[in-house]
N, C-alpha and C positions, 0 to 999 in steps of 0.2 A: 126274362124282363121288358123283349119287342118283340112279339107276337103277329102276323099279316099273314090272313086266309085267303082269299080270291076274294081279294081286294085290286077295284078300279075305283079313279077317280078320270073324274071325267070334267069338262067345264059346260056351261050351257051359253049357247054362243045364239040369240035366237030363236030361232021354234025348236030345234035339235040341241042333244050332247054330243061334246068332244069331248071321244076316249082315248085321254092321253095316255094313260097307266089302267095293263087289263091282266088282272086275273096272279097280280102278285103271292111266291105263299116264301116267307123268310124267315128263319128266326133270328133273333139275334142276342146274347147271350149276357147274361149281366158283370161289369170291370173288362170288359174287350172294346176294341177298335173295331168298327163294320163300314169297311170303304163301301160307297155305289160311286159304282167305275163309270161312263160313258162320253159320249160326245156332248156336243150343247145341244137340247131338242132334244135327248131320250129320253127326257122323262123324270131323272133322279133329283132333281129341285122338288119336283112333285112329289115324290115321294114321301122326302123327306120333311115336304112342309102339309104332311099330312099328320104323321109321326109327330110332330112338333103342335100342331094344332094350328096353322098362321098360313092356312086356306084362304084364298078369296071368300066375298059369301054368294057369289055363281057357282063355287065346285060342286061336284054333288061325288057321293062317297056311299057305293053300295063294298058290302063282303063284310069281312070281319078284321081288329086291328085292336088286340090286345096291350096295354104297355104299364108294366108294375103290378100285374092283375091283374086290373081296371080293362074292364069293353067301353072305347070308346066310340066303334063305329061295330054293330050287331045290324047287322043288313043292312037296312037304307038307315040307321037310326045313329044318331052319333050324341055324343054325349063328354066332352072334355074337358067337367068341375070337375078341379082339385089337380090339373093336371100340366094343365097350357100357362106356361111361365112358372108353374112352382115343381114338377115333378121333371118335367121336362123344357127346356129353354134355348135356346138359338144365335148362334154365330152366326153373323149375317155374312152375305160374300166382300160388301164393303162397307166398311166403319164408317169409313167419311163420309157418306148420305145416311147414316142410324148413330153416331152419334149428335146429339142437339148441342151445337155451335154455337148457345146463346150459354152455356150454360158449363163451367168449369165441369171433367171429370169427379173432383169431388164430388160436387153435388146431385151432378150423375146418381151417383157407387148409391148418395147416402139417398135423394126418392127412393131409390128398390130399397132400400133398405128399411126404409119407413115403411115403407108399403105394407111388406111382405113379416116386418119384425116388429111393426111399431119403435125399433128406439132411433131414439133423436139425437142431436146433439154431438159429443166429447165419444157419446157410447158410440153414436153410429164411424164418427171418426177415425176409430180406431179397427173399424170393425176394415173400412176403407181400406187405409193403412193394411193391414193385414193383407187384404187384397190382391191388390197390389205387388209386393213381395209376392206375393205366386205364384203369376205372372212377367216379375222379374221386370216392373220399373220401378224408378226412386221411389223417392214421397212426394217433392218438387211438382210431380204430374200429377196431384189434387188440386192442385189454384190453376192448372191452366188448363187450355181451351183446344178443343181437337184439333183447332190451323197452326195452334203451337207443336201439335206433335209431327213426330217426320209416319212416313205410310208402317211403318211393324213397330213404330208405340201404339198406332191409333187403335187394329188387332190385340194387339195384348190390353188395350182400356175396353174390348171390346168382349174382350174370351173375359176381365176382371167380371162384366156387367154378367153374364152369361151366367160367374160362376155366385154373380151377389145372394139370389132367394136357395142358394142350398141344394143344385137341382140332381137329382140321379139320374138321369141320363143328359144330353147334351149335343143337338147335332148342328154340326159344323158346313156348313154353303160355301164352301170354296177358297178355304178358311185362307188361303197361297196366295190365291191366282193374280195377283193383281203386284207381287212382293218379287225382288231377285231372287237369283240363286239364291245367298249366304240367308236372305231373311227367309223364305223356304223354309230350310232344315232346321233356323230356331225355330220357326213355330210349331213347326212336325215336331218336334225334339220336345219342345214346352208341350205340347197333347198331350208327350206322349206320358210325360210326365207328370200332368194333370190325375190323368187317368191313372199311376199307381200308386199317387198320394191320395188324392179324394174318393179310389176306387168307382170310379166317374166310367160309364158305358154312353160311349161315345159314336152314334153314324158321323162319318166325312163321308162328305160329297164331294169332289173333285173327276174332273180329265182328264189328270196325271197320274196313268198307274201306275208312275216308277215314285213317286210319293205314297201312292195305297203302296209296294213294295216293298215299303220304309218303315212304315209308322206301322199298315195297321193289319189286324189278328188275322182277320174274315175278308173276300172279298166276294161281291155279286157286280157281275156285268151287264151293265143294262143300252139296250138298246130297241128303238124305236118303242117306247110301254111294257118293254118283256122282261127281264131277269133272262138272261142264253146262259148267264155259267154264275155258279157260286159252291164258294168253299171257303177249305182255310188256304192260308196266301198263299205260303211255300208247294200247295199243288196250285193253283191257279198263275204262280206268273213260274214257278218253275216246274209245272206240263200242263201245258195251253192243252182245252180238248177244243174252243169255240173259236167257226176262225173270225169274227171281229175279233176277239183277246186275243191269236196268237195274232195278226193283223196290228191292233193295237200296240202288245209289246214290243214291234219292229217301228214304231215309228220313233222311240225311247234311242237318242242319240245316246255313246257309253263313251266315254274316258279310253283311250289310244286306240278305237275299234278304227279299219281304216273302212268297213261297212257300208252300204252306201243304206242309204234312208229311204225306208218305199213305204210311197202313202197310202191312205186305203182308197181304193177308184172309189169313185162315186160319192155322191152325198145325202145326209141318210136323212128318210119321209119327212115332211110335213109333219108334226104334232097331230094322232089324230086320223089321219091320212094314213096307213099303216099296210102293204101291198098282204091280199091272202098268201096265206102258207106262210113258209118261212120267213120272217119279214126282215133280215137280212143276205137272200136269195139274189133277190136283182144286183148284191155287191160281192158276192161271195165269188169269190177266184175258184173252190172246189165244190161250183151247185150240181146238184144230180134231178136225179128228173123227178124224184122221191119231194124234193123241199117243193113241191104246188102245195100239196100239207103242211098243217102246224103241227113242230114234233114237240115233243113234250117232254120236260125234262127227264132222263133217265140218273141216275146215279150211276157213275162209270168204276168207283172206289169210293171207301169209304167218303160219308161227306161232300164227299166232290158231286156238284152233279150236271146239264149239260143239257142244252135243247138242240140237238144235231140229227142229224138223221144219221151220218157218217158210226155214229156210238146205239145210235138205239136198235139199227138192222144187227146188232153184234148180238 
């Protein structure tokens, strides 16, 4: 469904290109929820924006990206025609700033339906009602403005807008980050239900590995613009291999546990200004001399890959 090979993403800043994502190789299977997990600034949103075709004009792409059988990035050439906003849509991180404050939710949904399918009037309203039903919003939301909705309702309205073009793939950018624990669970459950009902492929971007462990089928852990570990969710969560993955899991609180939470030492490097060798080595409690050289992704068990010298040398 989505294939990335040696994909690099950078931003033109003055006379240089700042490469923030480097040599990504991933396969997102059909009808799955695939999570990109990592701290802020690690490059996961940039990867998601590349899949959605929503990078800014000063972005530079190199490598290979295939979506639904179409090459959208091939070498230095890009072509998102027929893909962006149709095959792939995006759920924004903050619906409060992405919903139009001057239009009702119904007007915004009907605009999308008119543009994509040419339907208007009562037919568009009927389709809009079905979309609200899918995201479990009452019909009266059609006639309400964004400021009249709670945070969870705004997020579900944004999901309805992303569903309106009938996409095959949705990129969900931190859809639970501004919500309380109850609403996080509600949105996560809704996304899982939509995947099952509509046979969607969802690329979920999150810094919350606890959410990823409850909703996703596959997890890719991203650090400093590189995928450091990826595989089926159960393998990554129950048998984490990369030190960064282990530490991400240690900062997740668990109900009833009396263990002290362990913060990850240090801070992530600035985007595009990464250390040589293993990019996590300056923060890693298990640093080896070999870490001054960059490790490659190694398959340690079926479909479970890690970029760490502790496994590459075995």
